[in-house]
C-alpha positions, 0 to 999 in steps of 0.5 A, spaced: 499 499 500 501 506 497 502 511 503 498 517 502 499 523 507 491 525 505 488 520 508 483 521 515 485 515 519 478 513 519 479 512 512 486 508 513 482 504 518 478 501 513 482 499 508 485 495 515 479 491 516 479 490 508 486 487 508 488 484 515 494 485 513 500 486 519 503 492 514 497 495 513 497 496 522 503 499 521 501 504 516 497 507 520 501 507 526 506 512 521 499 517 519 498 517 526 505 519 528 505 524 522 498 528 523 501 533 526 506 535 522 501 534 515 496 539 519 501 544 521 505 545 514 497 545 510 495 550 515 503 554 513 501 553 506 493 556 506 496 562 511 501 564 505 496 563 499 491 568 504 497 573 505 499 573 498 491 574 495 490 580 501 496 583 499 494 583 492 500 585 486 506 587 488 510 592 486 518 593 486 522 599 487 522 600 480 517 595 475 518 596 467 511 596 463 511 596 456 506 600 452 505 602 445 509 606 445 514 603 448 517 600 455 515 605 461 519 605 467 515 606 474 520 608 480 517 609 487 519 616 489 516 617 496 513 612 500 509 613 507 503 618 504 496 616 508 491 617 503 495 622 498 489 626 495 493 631 490 501 633 488 502 640 485 509 642 484 514 648 486 518 651 480 525 648 483 521 640 482 519 640 490 512 637 491 506 639 495 503 632 497 496 633 500 493 628 506 486 627 506 486 627 514 488 634 513 495 634 512 500 638 507 507 636 507 514 637 502 516 631 498 524 633 497 527 631 489 530 626 493 524 623 496 523 624 502 517 627 506 517 633 511 513 633 517 506 636 516 506 643 514 503 648 520 496 652 518 492 648 515 485 648 518 480 643 520 477 639 515 472 635 515 475 628 515 469 622 514 467 619 508 470 622 502 471 628 505 478 632 508 484 636 504 483 635 498 487 638 491 492 643 492 495 648 486 501 653 486 500 660 483 502 662 477 506 667 479 509 663 486 516 665 485 514 672 487 507 671 491 509 664 494 502 663 494 497 657 493 490 655 494 488 648 495 480 645 497 478 641 503 472 639 506 469 644 512 465 643 518 459 647 518 454 648 524 449 644 519 454 639 515 460 641 511 461 644 504 467 644 500 471 650 501 478 653 498 483 657 500 489 661 500 495 662 503 504 663 502 507 657 503 513 658 507 518 651 505 523 651 509 519 654 516 515 647 514 508 652 515 502 656 511 502 664 513 496 670 511 490 663 510 484 665 508 478 662 505 476 665 498 471 660 496 465 656 500 459 653 498 453 656 499 449 649 502 452 645 506 449 639 507 450 632 511 453 626 508 460 625 506 461 624 499 461 628 493 466 634 494 468 636 488 474 639 488 480 640 483 483 647 483 485 649 476 489 657 474 486 659 467 491 663 463 488 670 466 490 667 473 483 666 474 480 661 478 476 654 477 473 650 482 470 645 481 464 642 486 461 635 487 453 635 488 453 632 495 450 626 493 442 626 495 442 632 494 443 632 487 437 635 483 440 642 485 446 640 480 441 644 475 438 649 480 442 656 479 441 659 486 446 652 489 453 652 488 452 644 488 454 641 482 457 646 479 464 649 476 465 656 478 470 662 477 473 667 482 479 671 482 484 669 487 482 674 492 475 670 492 471 676 487 467 674 482 469 675 474 465 680 471 464 675 465 462 669 468 457 667 464 451 669 470 453 676 473 447 679 473 442 675 473 438 675 479 436 667 480 444 665 479 450 665 483 455 669 480 460 664 481 457 658 476 461 657 470 458 651 467 452 646 471 449 640 471 455 636 473 455 629 478 462 629 481 468 632 478 474 630 479 478 631 474 481 638 471 486 641 466 487 646 460 487 644 453 495 646 452 493 648 445 486 651 446 486 654 453 479 651 455 477 648 461 476 640 460 474 636 466 472 628 467 466 627 472 464 620 476 458 617 473 453 613 478 453 606 474 456 607 467 456 614 465 463 617 467 464 623 462 470 628 459 467 633 458 469 640 455 467 645 460 465 651 457 462 658 460 454 657 461 453 650 459 449 645 462 452 638 463 445 634 464 446 631 470 441 628 474 436 629 468 441 627 462 445 621 464 450 615 461 449 612 468 444 609 472 441 608 479 445 604 484 442 597 486 437 597 482 439 599 475 434 603 473 434 608 468 436 616 471 433 622 468 430 623 462 436 619 457 442 619 455 441 626 450 438 632 450 437 639 446 440 644 449 444 640 454 453 639 452 454 632 451 461 629 454 467 628 449 467 621 451 463 617 456 466 611 460 461 605 461 462 601 466 465 606 470 472 606 471 471 612 477 476 617 474 481 621 478 487 626 477 487 628 470 493 632 465 494 633 458 502 631 456 505 637 454 513 635 455 520 632 451 521 626 455 515 621 452 515 625 445 510 619 442 505 622 447 505 629 446 498 632 446 496 626 450 490 626 455 492 622 461 486 619 466 487 616 473 483 611 475 480 608 482 474 602 481 479 600 475 486 601 478 489 604 472 491 610 467 487 611 461 491 615 455 487 619 451 489 620 444 486 626 440 483 628 433 482 635 436 476 635 440 475 628 439 478 622 443 480 617 436 484 611 441 484 609 447 490 605 451 490 603 459 496 603 462 499 601 468 494 595 470 500 592 472 500 595 479 494 594 480 493 600 485 488 606 486 491 612 481 488 618 485 492 624 481 496 624 475 500 630 474 506 632 469 512 636 472 517 641 470 521 636 468 517 633 463 516 626 467 509 624 468 507 623 476 502 619 479 499 618 486 498 611 487 492 612 494 493 605 495 500 604 498 501 611 499 506 612 494 508 617 489 511 613 483 514 617 477 514 614 470 520 614 465 522 611 458 525 604 459 
């Protein structure tokens, strides 16, 4: 009889009864003596397998990824961050990084991460809320100004707010912190804050604002900031050429409306127009040319459907008077940061639009022909990580924020 370590003692005894042989009895005795070792080895193998499954894909410090344009090296530059949300470059190449729990940090060119920068106001760090985007003034060399958005706690709930401050990188502190904008409604709940910040070519500031989930119908209301993109001056005042200035039934800060949850925004490098993307519900993530005075439909016109039930939302996918998206993703990829690439490090990617994804854990590379997306390549699925932000650095490299592992990653030609 061949020894089989997977047999139970009961099965082995049955074989003894059938054969009645002394060799079978000796086999059972040997099996009983080996059972503790067999059980321990099985337990250890199971534990190792479970650990591998929980950990997910591993990333070495440098990872080579094949793309349509050749091989790309993904290099870990910094780590140890908690829920990093946004990345912004100072003129000297150092980086400001927000952590959603409410910390702003300075990351040196060698990847060293500073202690938290002092002076950040209290944030509503619940659900999707907290310290969100950060952007550096176009005139930073002279004014040292940055702006940042955050979920601001209020007596009634919380709202998306924007502050400006002067940053002292050497002293790790913010000075002259001033709130320059806050939504005029503060519903309860912890979802859909928006909140990307983009400086326009004329120095004004675009702020994207979520619908806060439950009061989604307010995205169509012009007396509300919910579900809007607004445009303000750096001191918080309203530019006189905003599209709704002078209307008694509308907030003058509004640039566009009918948005759900805009978490990506960038200026088109040729036209200077604002492009944004927003999360759909179940399907219907959108990329939009976000123009002054236009309605983008939510929640009356959408490609998405209700969670759980899958029921249709609103009137359908298109309607007269509603601006259609440049591109929509169904199923949803859960888009995050977004950047047009204009550098020379990857000349084959010049003019492409890059969109990070949380749910699908990738970066979508979109090739444009004018205002049309003519090709999509899905990159870096090998990482298996939620990509929270995508930025082009002053060095011409593309940079990613890995939210899952709290890291800053740089892309290099391999």
